[in-house]
C-alpha positions in Angstrom: 130.4 75.1 85.8 127.6 73.0 87.7 127.9 69.5 86.8 125.2 66.7 87.3 125.8 63.2 86.3 128.9 64.3 84.3 126.5 66.8 82.0 126.7 70.7 82.7 124.0 72.4 84.4 122.2 75.3 82.9 121.9 78.2 85.0 120.1 81.5 84.5 123.2 83.2 83.8 124.1 81.1 80.7 120.6 81.5 79.5 121.1 85.1 79.9 124.3 85.0 78.0 122.8 82.9 75.0 119.7 85.5 75.0 122.3 88.3 74.5 124.1 86.2 71.5 120.9 86.5 69.9 120.6 90.3 70.6 117.2 89.8 72.7 117.8 93.3 74.4 116.3 95.3 77.3 112.8 96.7 76.0 112.1 94.0 73.6 108.8 92.2 73.3 109.1 88.8 72.8 106.5 85.5 72.2 108.3 82.3 73.6 108.0 78.6 72.6 109.8 76.2 74.4 110.7 72.6 75.3 112.5 73.0 78.8 114.1 69.6 78.2 115.7 70.3 75.5 118.3 72.5 77.4 119.2 69.1 79.3 119.3 69.8 83.0 118.1 73.6 84.1 118.9 74.5 87.4 115.7 76.0 89.3 113.6 74.4 86.3 111.4 76.5 84.3 111.3 79.2 86.4 115.4 79.8 85.9 114.3 80.0 81.9 111.5 83.0 83.0 113.7 84.5 85.0 116.4 84.6 82.1 113.8 86.0 80.1 112.3 88.3 82.2 115.8 89.8 83.1 116.9 90.2 79.3 114.0 92.2 78.5 113.8 94.3 81.6 110.8 96.4 82.7 110.4 98.2 79.4 110.4 94.8 77.6 107.2 92.3 77.7 107.5 88.3 77.5 104.6 86.4 76.1 103.8 82.8 75.7 101.0 81.0 74.3 98.7 79.3 76.7 96.4 77.3 73.6 93.9 75.7 74.3 92.7 74.2 70.7 90.7 71.6 69.5 88.4 70.1 67.0 85.8 72.9 67.2 83.3 74.6 65.2 79.7 75.9 65.0 78.4 72.6 66.1 81.1 71.6 68.8 82.1 74.7 70.3 85.2 75.2 72.7 84.6 74.9 76.3 83.3 78.1 78.2 86.6 80.1 78.9 88.2 81.0 82.5 91.4 82.4 81.9 92.5 81.9 85.7 91.6 78.2 85.5 91.9 76.7 82.2 95.5 75.4 81.8 97.2 75.7 78.6 98.3 72.3 76.5 101.8 73.4 75.3 104.4 72.8 77.5 106.1 73.1 81.0 107.2 76.8 80.6 104.0 78.6 79.6 102.1 76.8 82.3 104.4 77.8 84.9 104.4 81.4 83.3 100.9 81.9 83.2 100.6 81.1 87.0 103.0 83.4 88.1 100.5 86.1 89.7 102.1 89.5 87.6 101.0 87.2 84.2 97.7 88.5 82.2 96.3 86.3 80.1 93.9 87.0 77.0 90.8 86.2 76.8 90.6 83.4 73.5 89.1 80.3 73.7 91.8 78.4 71.7 94.6 80.8 71.0 95.4 82.5 74.2 98.9 84.1 75.3 99.8 85.2 78.7 102.1 88.2 79.3 104.3 89.7 82.0 105.6 93.5 81.0 105.3 96.8 80.2 103.0 96.3 77.2 101.3 93.2 78.5 97.7 95.4 79.1 97.8 96.3 75.6 98.9 93.3 73.9 95.9 91.5 75.3 93.2 93.8 75.1 90.4 93.0 73.0 91.7 89.4 72.0 88.0 87.9 72.8 86.8 90.2 69.9 89.3 89.5 66.9 87.8 88.5 63.9 90.5 85.4 63.7 92.5 83.3 66.6 95.9 85.2 64.8 95.0 88.4 62.8 96.2 91.8 62.9 94.3 92.8 66.4 95.0 89.5 68.2 98.3 89.8 70.5 100.1 88.3 67.6 99.7 90.8 65.0 100.5 93.5 67.7 103.8 91.9 68.7 104.5 92.1 64.9 103.2 95.9 65.0 105.5 96.1 67.5 108.5 94.8 65.7 108.5 91.9 68.1 110.4 88.8 68.2 109.4 85.1 68.6 112.3 83.1 70.4 111.8 79.4 69.6 113.8 77.1 72.5 114.3 73.7 71.6 111.1 73.6 69.3 112.5 74.4 65.4 109.7 76.0 64.0 107.6 73.5 64.0 105.1 75.5 66.7 105.2 78.7 65.1 101.7 79.9 65.9 102.7 83.5 64.3 102.4 82.3 60.8 98.9 81.8 60.8 98.4 85.5 61.1 99.0 86.3 57.5 97.4 82.3 56.4 93.7 84.0 58.2 93.9 87.5 56.4 94.8 85.7 53.0 92.5 82.7 53.4 90.2 83.4 55.9 87.2 81.0 54.2 89.5 78.2 54.4 91.4 78.7 57.0 88.8 79.7 59.6 85.6 78.1 60.5 82.2 80.1 60.6 81.8 82.1 63.4 81.3 80.4 66.3 79.2 81.3 69.7 82.1 80.9 71.9 81.9 82.0 75.9 84.6 84.1 78.1 84.4 84.9 81.7 85.6 88.6 81.4 85.6 90.9 84.7 83.9 87.9 86.8 81.1 88.0 84.0 80.1 85.3 81.4 80.5 87.5 77.5 79.3 85.6 74.5 81.5 86.3 71.5 81.0 84.9 67.9 85.2 84.2 67.0 86.1 82.7 63.5 88.6 79.5 64.5 90.6 77.1 62.8 89.4 74.9 61.2 90.8 71.5 58.9 93.3 73.1 57.0 96.6 72.4 54.9 99.0 74.4 54.5 100.0 75.5 50.8 103.5 75.2 49.9 106.3 74.4 52.7 105.3 74.1 56.5 106.5 75.6 59.3 108.9 73.3 59.6 110.5 74.3 56.7 110.3 77.8 57.1 113.3 77.5 59.5 115.5 77.7 56.3 113.6 80.3 54.5 113.6 82.7 57.8 117.1 82.4 57.8 118.2 82.8 54.2 116.3 85.9 54.5 117.5 87.3 57.3 115.0 86.7 60.0 116.2 84.3 61.9 119.5 83.9 64.3 120.6 81.5 66.4 122.9 80.3 69.1 123.3 76.9 71.4 123.0 77.1 75.3 123.5 73.6 76.8 121.7 70.8 74.3 119.4 73.2 73.3 119.2 75.5 70.0 117.8 78.9 70.7 116.5 80.8 67.3 115.3 84.2 67.7 113.0 85.4 64.5 111.5 88.8 63.6 107.9 88.7 64.0 107.2 90.7 60.9 109.5 88.9 59.1 107.5 85.6 60.2 104.3 87.4 58.3 105.7 88.1 55.2 107.4 85.2 54.7 104.3 83.2 55.5 101.7 86.1 53.5 104.8 85.4 50.6 104.2 81.4 50.5 100.7 82.1 50.9 100.1 83.7 47.3 103.0 81.7 45.6 100.5 78.5 46.6 97.6 80.0 46.1 96.6 77.5 43.9 97.2 74.8 45.8 94.7 75.1 49.2 92.7 72.3 49.1 88.8 73.0 49.8 87.2 71.4 52.6 83.9 71.5 53.4 
């Protein structure tokens, strides 16, 4: 085992072994939220994590990562024109390295885009710029659940569990989202105008995303393991939608109205 300053150095093989313990396998679709520093020292950095993921799902699988560019946007303050090749994501090192790989494809949503590499990449990202809401059923987030995919949280708990927004958007669309906002996206070299509902000010009813970890685990949707210093959670994407929907219905009367 490699050592650095007395600590284990995490390798591609060690990460692959951890993914195998979780049950991630060839042909799977997985959305990955990540903290590179959570591992400790990774030999090869972010690229090693990406390689381990791609090796695990193989040529028939698909790895997806959030390349989000959200902000305080609305009808009076639309997001900047979205060029998927030039605008960086704001959610960490691994997704940004992933996005820049030549084989990566990125969806055309100005606040909640994802990048994908693999067999289902085109299918997942197609039409995101026309999705009624950022993470709804026809978005890549919804498609991952439809394809019986997974969400993998690497060292970050369930706090960044973006998939949970999908059910919120369906059940509380008027409260969760803004009215349609005029947005511009660069599609096939041409600027295209689209009207999209974006995330507006909102307070989740009932337990938040951090508290969802215990609920998902108790209902059998979550498995965990450790690689180095990092705790990895593999979560059934459909389970995320179900738990989020259940919470939305359970606490429906507690959603504050925000003008």
